[in-house]
C-alpha positions in Angstrom: 0.1 -0.1 0.0 3.1 2.1 0.4 4.2 1.8 -3.1 7.9 0.8 -1.5 10.3 -1.1 -3.4 12.8 -3.0 -1.3 16.3 -4.3 -2.3 18.5 -6.7 -0.4 21.4 -8.5 -1.1 21.3 -11.2 1.9 18.2 -12.9 3.4 19.3 -15.5 6.2 17.7 -18.0 7.2 16.2 -17.4 11.1 15.6 -20.5 13.0 14.4 -20.1 16.5 14.6 -16.9 18.6 16.6 -14.2 17.4 17.3 -10.6 18.2 17.5 -8.2 14.9 18.6 -4.8 15.5 19.3 -1.8 13.4 19.4 1.9 12.6 16.4 3.5 12.6 16.3 6.3 9.9 12.1 6.8 9.3 9.1 5.5 11.2 8.4 3.0 8.6 11.7 0.8 9.5 10.1 -1.9 11.6 7.4 -2.4 9.2 10.4 -2.3 6.2 12.6 -4.6 8.2 9.7 -6.9 9.2 8.6 -7.4 5.5 11.9 -9.2 4.3 11.8 -11.7 7.0 9.8 -14.7 6.2 8.1 -15.6 9.2 4.9 -14.5 10.8 6.1 -14.6 14.5 8.1 -11.4 14.2 7.6 -8.7 17.1 8.8 -5.2 17.2 10.1 -3.2 20.3 8.4 0.2 19.4 6.6 3.3 20.8 3.0 2.3 22.5 1.1 4.5 19.8 1.9 1.8 17.3 -0.3 -0.7 19.1 -3.1 1.4 17.5 -2.3 0.5 14.3 -4.7 -2.0 12.1 -4.1 -5.3 10.1 -3.3 -7.2 13.4 0.1 -4.8 13.5 -0.4 -4.0 17.0 -0.3 -7.5 18.5 3.3 -7.6 17.5 4.3 -5.0 19.1 6.2 -4.7 22.2 5.6 -1.4 23.5 8.4 1.1 24.7 6.9 4.5 26.4 9.0 7.6 26.3 9.2 10.5 29.2 8.7 14.1 29.0 12.1 14.8 28.5 14.3 17.1 26.0 16.8 13.5 25.5 14.2 12.0 23.1 14.9 15.0 20.7 18.4 16.0 21.4 19.8 13.0 19.5 17.3 13.5 16.2 18.2 15.6 12.7 16.0 18.0 12.1 13.2 16.7 10.1 13.1 13.6 12.4 12.9 16.0 15.5 9.6 17.9 13.8 8.0 14.7 13.3 8.7 13.1 16.8 7.7 16.1 18.4 4.2 16.2 16.3 3.5 12.8 16.9 4.1 13.3 21.2 1.2 16.2 20.5 -1.4 13.3 19.4 -0.3 10.5 21.7 1.3 12.6 24.4 4.1 11.3 27.1 4.0 9.1 30.3 5.3 10.0 33.7 9.0 9.2 34.4 8.0 6.9 37.1 5.4 5.2 35.2 8.1 4.8 32.0 10.5 2.9 34.2 7.7 0.4 35.1 6.3 0.0 31.5 9.8 -0.6 29.8 11.2 -3.2 32.6 8.1 -5.4 31.4 9.0 -4.4 28.0 12.4 -6.1 28.6 10.9 -8.9 30.0 8.3 -9.4 27.3 11.1 -9.2 24.5 13.7 -11.7 26.5 10.7 -14.2 27.2 9.8 -13.8 23.4 13.3 -15.0 21.8 13.4 -17.6 24.4 10.3 -18.9 23.2 11.9 -19.0 19.7 10.4 -15.8 18.2 12.3 -13.0 16.3 12.4 -9.8 17.8 13.5 -6.4 16.3 15.0 -3.4 18.2 16.2 0.0 17.1 18.9 0.6 19.7 19.0 4.4 18.8 15.8 4.9 19.6 15.0 6.5 15.9 17.7 9.2 16.4 19.8 7.1 13.6 22.8 7.9 15.3 24.9 5.3 15.4 27.2 6.6 18.1 24.1 6.8 20.5 22.6 3.6 21.9 20.0 3.1 24.7 20.5 0.2 26.9 17.3 -1.7 26.5 19.3 -4.1 23.8 21.9 -5.3 26.5 19.2 -5.8 28.9 17.1 -7.7 26.3 20.1 -10.1 26.0 20.5 -10.8 29.0 16.7 -11.4 29.5 17.1 -13.7 26.9 20.0 -15.7 27.8 18.7 -16.0 31.4 18.7 -19.9 30.5 22.1 -20.3 29.1 20.7 -20.6 25.5 22.3 -18.6 23.2 20.9 -15.4 21.5 21.2 -15.4 17.7 21.8 -11.8 16.6 21.7 -10.4 13.1 22.6 -6.6 12.5 20.4 -4.9 9.8 20.9 -1.6 7.9 18.5 0.2 6.2 19.6 2.7 3.3 18.5 4.7 0.4 15.3 6.3 2.8 15.3 9.2 5.0 13.1 11.5 6.4 13.3 13.9 4.0 12.3 11.3 1.1 9.7 10.2 3.3 8.0 13.3 3.7 8.4 14.2 0.0 6.9 10.7 -0.8 3.6 11.3 1.3 2.9 14.9 1.5 3.9 15.8 -2.2 2.0 13.0 -3.6 5.2 11.7 -5.3 4.1 7.9 -4.6 6.5 6.5 -7.2 9.7 8.3 -5.6 10.5 5.0 -3.3 9.5 2.8 -6.3 12.0 4.7 -8.7 14.9 4.3 -5.5 14.1 1.3 -3.5 15.3 0.9 -0.2 17.9 -1.3 0.5 18.5 -3.3 3.3 21.5 -5.4 4.4 21.0 -8.3 7.0 24.5 -9.7 8.7 25.2 -13.5 9.0 25.0 -14.2 12.9 27.2 -12.2 15.3 28.5 -13.2 18.4 28.1 -11.3 21.8 32.0 -10.5 20.9 31.3 -8.5 17.5 28.3 -6.9 19.3 30.9 -5.5 21.7 
């Protein structure tokens, strides 16, 4: 429905529990990335408002919530910052204490899903698309998933060919062919070890 083409050079066979982590240039990344994984048990650690999406998408969201802090804007590019601000006006913010409780539950849920053999997608930069800045949720999910000594299958994803500017142009200026003409590229790594991640 979005008229987006995806070209990817490597589509690994994912068996059992797996954590996929990637960069996060736009709000569509969770759906772009999950669309190339040929499984129906994919869960996405994403903003709680994503649970409102139709077509059963909401059932696949492991919700995170944001506090009313400037930190969530500081590491974002200009258009991303505007989009995040507008989104917050519609969805609101959550008190810091409730954020801590909810996000601790999010980590437990994501880790349990991996233990049960499902695929979980997480974006450690929280949408800032800053490769130098990661929230610590990914480490907490790995620790939770590994609690029984089972190794966690880790895959890195790199999404390129899309940006907030291209996305705004795609929708606001009715250029529905823009992202067909210039496909989004997704590269998934081979299996990584914890040492690779460090």
